[in-house]
DRENKE-194376 format. One record per residue: y, x, z of N, C-alpha, C in turn. Coordinates in steps of 0.02 Angstrom, whole numbers, plus 50000, padded with zeros to 5 digits. Each point is the difference from the previous one (the first is absolute). Layout:
N
YXZYXZYXZ;...
//
This chain:
238
507175013949910499815001350048499435004049998;500355007750005499535005049993499845002950085;499245001950015499944997850064499755011150004;500125002149981499745007450019499775005850041;500054992550061500215008450055499544991950072;500065002550047499704998350076500604992450021;499904996450006500594994750017499594995850073;500165005150048499354995950055500284993650034;500534995349989500244995550036499614996749964;499824997549910499384996049968499355002649996;499735006150059499315002049980499675004549956;500605002949948499685001349963500285009949984;499425001449982499945006150000499715004349955;500425006449965499725002549916499705007050028;500095000749962499695008249994500145005249950;500245005550044500765005249955499635001049920;500484997549985499915003349943499795005949973;499715005949958499885002849962500495005349945;500375003350001500055002649938499715004149968;500174996749904499635003249962499904995249926;499615001849952499894995649958499804993150000;499665000150054499734991050000500414995050042;500415005050044500834993850029500295001349934;500045003649960500654997849930499524993849960;499525000649989499704996549971499844992550030;500285001750078499994990350030500484998349971;500605006150021500754995650003500344998649936;499455003349953500224996549920499804996449987;499464996550025499514994650001500244994250046;500265001650039500544993050053500505000349942;500515005049977500314998049965500254996849923;499175001849994499774997749933499944990650020;499804996550052499754995750032500424994150022;500755006650022500484994850028500364996449917;500175005849975500274998449925499354995049978;499774999149993499704995049937500084993750053;499934999450052499914995950078500804995749978;500475003650004500684997749994500084996749933;499505003749925500274996349954499804994250001;499194999250017499564990649989500034995950017;500235004650102499944992950043500814998450028;500164990750016500804999750005499914997350076;499354999950027500114996450065499745001050047;499415005749976499785002750074500265005350002;499985001850070500095009350052499435001849977;500385006050025499375007250003499955003550063;499555002050008499945005950064499385004849968;500245005350021499565004650006500075005550020;499055000450028499995002650072499565006849966;500135006650042499855005149956499575005250054;499465000249984499505004950069500044995050047;499854990549996500124998650087499305000550036;499835000550056499385002150032499594989950019;499435001349975499664995750004499325001050021;499504996549994499374999650040499385004749986;500295000749914499645002749961500215003649951;500615005150033500255007749980500744998349962;500495002949973500534999949943500244996649979;499864994349945499874997649928500805005849986;500115003149945500635002349992500494996249980;499864993449979500544994549986499924995050005;500334994650015499874992750005500604996249980;499805000549959500654993049972499854993950014;500404997650051500104991250030500564997049939;499854996849957500654995349984499624993150033;500994996150017499894996350059500564996350001;499864990750041500644995649974500535002950057;500424998649960500695000550063499984994750032;499474995150012500154994650056499315001850035;499955006250008499845000750053500105001050089;500784998450011500044999850069500134991650010;499934995849968499974993649982499594995750066;499395003549991499904998350050499785003550074;500335005750011499735006650019500324996650093;499705005350040500334997450044499855006150058;500325003550080499955003450036499145003049993;499874994350021499285000750036499445003649939;500304999649938499555003049972499935009349983;500605001550040500155008050015499455001950026;499684996150054499605001050067499424998549982;499725000549930499525000449958499675005050008;499205001250007499775009550000499234998649948;499845005349999499254998149925499644994950060;499465000350039499834995050038500084995049981;500714995150004500184994549994499854998149913;500295006449970499904998049923499294999849973;499835003750035499154999349993499674991349984;500334995150070499674996050022500584992749956;500585002349967500334998049960499714998349938;499565007449963499665001749959499344995650003;499624999550027499444996350011500304991849999;500474998750021500214993450001500234999249934;500205001649984500194997949909499605000949943;499525006250025499345001249949499524994150028;499894995550046499544997050020500144991949988;500784999350011500214994050014500124995750064;499835006650065500234995250038499075001850000;499854996750105499455001850023500194999250076;499434999250041499994998450079500375006850040;499925001550041499995006250051499605003350011;499364996649991499345000150034499705005249923;500384998349936499955003649962500385006649968;500494999150016500345004349980499865006750051;499664999050070499735006350041499354999449952;499824999150002499144999749974500185005149940;500524997649924500075004149973500175006249983;500795000650054500445005949986499755003850053;499435000650050499685001950045500565005650034;500684994550005500525006550058499914995950068;500385003350051499764999850067500314993850010;499744993750040500374993149998500624999450024;500425003850026500425002850050500645002649938;499705001149969500425002149919500184995049942;499154996250003500144992249944500744997850031;499814997050056500514994650055500605001949969;500095006350033500615003950000500374996649918;499615002649949500175000849946500024993549988;499824991950001500264993449985500254998750044;500135002350063500744997550026500785004249972;499945005149962500455003749977500174995549934;499534999149955500014999349954499984991649980;500094994650088500284994349987500645002450023;500315003350028500724999950017500135001849949;499815005149923500275001849987500194992449923;499624996149987499814993549994499745002949937;499455002049990499555003849952499534996449994;499744996050053499224995650002500404995950059;499444994949987500104993350043499094999250021;500044993350030499164998350017499914994749966;499694997049986499694991649964499394999250017;499834994750024499404997750002499485005250036;500215005250058499505006150041500095003649948;500285002049948499815002949939500955004350032;499805008949974500615000649982500175004249948;500464996949952500255000549930500645004050002;499905002849926500635005949993500524991949976;500565002449991500664995049956499884999949941;500455001849964499744997449926500415006349989;499585005549951500155006449997500605001749950;500174995349960500715001049967500334999050057;500094997950064500595001150052500085007250031;499435004349979500075006250053499475004749977;499884998649932499985006249945500345001649968;500535006049991500224997249905499785006249990;500045003350020499715006749906499594994749935;500635001049960499384998449943499565007549971;500095006649982499785002849986499705007350053;499505002250019499865005550024499495005249972;500455002749969499865006449955499935006750027;499255004350015500015004250016499915004749942;500095007950015499985003949949499775007750036;499695002849982499665007450007500225004049957;500295006850007500295003449933499555007650046;499605002249930499455004649991500555004649938;500195006250008499995005449935499415002149959;499385000750029499555002549969499554996650025;499614996650053499374996050040500064993049975;499604999449953500184991749982499514995050015;499495005650046499234994750016500124999350069;500525003250036500354998350082500454997449988;500534999149941500474993950008499414994250004;499504999349938499834994749987499604997150065;499705004450028499684997150086500524997750045;500755006150017500484995750032500024993449970;500174998549950500394993649981499454996249993;499454999649988499364994750030499934997650086;500165003050024500255002450074500384993950005;500605000949981500774997050001499874991249994;499644998149958499684993749963500094996050071;499725002350063499974995150055500434997850016;500695001749987500734998650029500344995749947;499955003749917500354999649959499934995549944;500784994649972499534996349943499825004949951;500265006049969499945003149960499885006350008;499635005549989499905005650033500015007649932;500115003550007500465005349929499695007350032;499855003249944500185008550025500415001949933;500485005049997500455000249966499465012049987;500255002349931499645001549995500615006549981;499855009049993500095003449951500055000349950;499914994449982499105004749909500494993249965;499955000549923500204997749950499344992949952;499375005449997499554998149984499414999050047;499784997550016499544996650061499245000649963;499535001950020499355000349993499914991449984;499444998449950499964991750005499404999850059;499645004850016499604999050063500464996850036;500615002250019500365000850045500324993450009;500214998849933500624991949987498994993250020;499465001549987499634997350021499964998450074;500015006550039499954998550059500364995850051;500735001849956500804993850044499554995749976;499894997949939499744992049957499824996450068;499135005549997499564997150052499904996650058;500455004650031500544998450065500394995049999;500014999249954500714996950024500885001150009;499995008850020500885002650006499985001649942;500795002050011500285002349917500365005750000;500235001849937500155006049992500475003949973;500515001150000500735005849973499815005749989;500185002649925499975006949977500615001449982;500195005649994500685002949972500064999449949;500304998049947500094997849950500564998049960;500545006449989500514999849994500394995050041;500055001350074500074995650061499354997750037;500054993850002499304998150043499654994549945;499444998149982499664997549956499424996450051;499834992050018499554996250023499275000449954;499625004850019499434999949957499554993250009;499765000450075499664994750035500344992650032;500004996349995500214993350039499624999050038;500305000150070499465001650057499884990750005;499604997950036499904992450026500384997350047;500144993449995500454995350052499694998850031;500075002250085499634996050054500574998050031;499704994650040500284994550018500275004350069;500754995750045500105003250030500294993650055;499994999950088499855007450029499124999650000;499815007149969499425001650006499675001150066;500305003450057499935003050037500654999750042;499875003350063500544999950062500315003749985;499825006949954500515004349975500454998849946;500114990749964500195000749965500684994550024;499434999650060500934996650062500225003650003;499755004850040500455004350013500505004449952;499925000149957500555003049954500434994649976;500024991350011500224996349997500624999850094;499665003550048500484998850046500415004050016;499785008549989500285004349977500805000549951;499894994149959500724999149960500304994750039;499684995050018500564996550042500305000850050;499485006350044500365000550058500715004849976;499995004749906500545004750012500694994849967;499484994549953500684995349983500264997650064;499534997650057500364997650045500595002850033;500015007050006500355004850067500535002849915;499804998549949500675002749953500554992149993;499684996549998500404992849992500664999950056;
//
């Protein structure tokens, strides 16, 4: 599943790509990643997002490896969920559940917005109420992304690539930069290692120089958003 254009029906918007060397680098890396995925993965599916619009910018590429079971617990009510609804769900998943008062205090969203979100999440069978607490259902029933890998591509500005890769850790399970150089400086390698992000370089194709730290999913409402985009697309195509 390649998502490189606006899909307004599911709320996905992308940035128009700019022709040039950096775009060629992006295309070549996507081909490389897909080839390795098909070679090594026999269970999950792959969605490729190219410059999706998110609140922190436009990551060059986001690879989402997901289970084919994503539609097993799907419902049409999920197609109505928006960003605020996912923020409420994310908080409930990260906290394990809380009271309505706590939701209002922690999220600092308008009361009406929170109440509407709770109602929509109930209708979508993603949360329930137990002993006065709002709690998420088993995350395995609503979240089917196994790996969410962000990639920032740069021809020369490795420092900028490093900065952007660090920003992307707020939603990705692994965050990388890919640069058009064969031999990065030792200080560059140590910088990526220190911040927990990964680095690919061009060496007879692509070579992983630094392995990115693996982070737990879903880590934020945006982690959930990628799951919902995939589910909506899969539902439309089924």
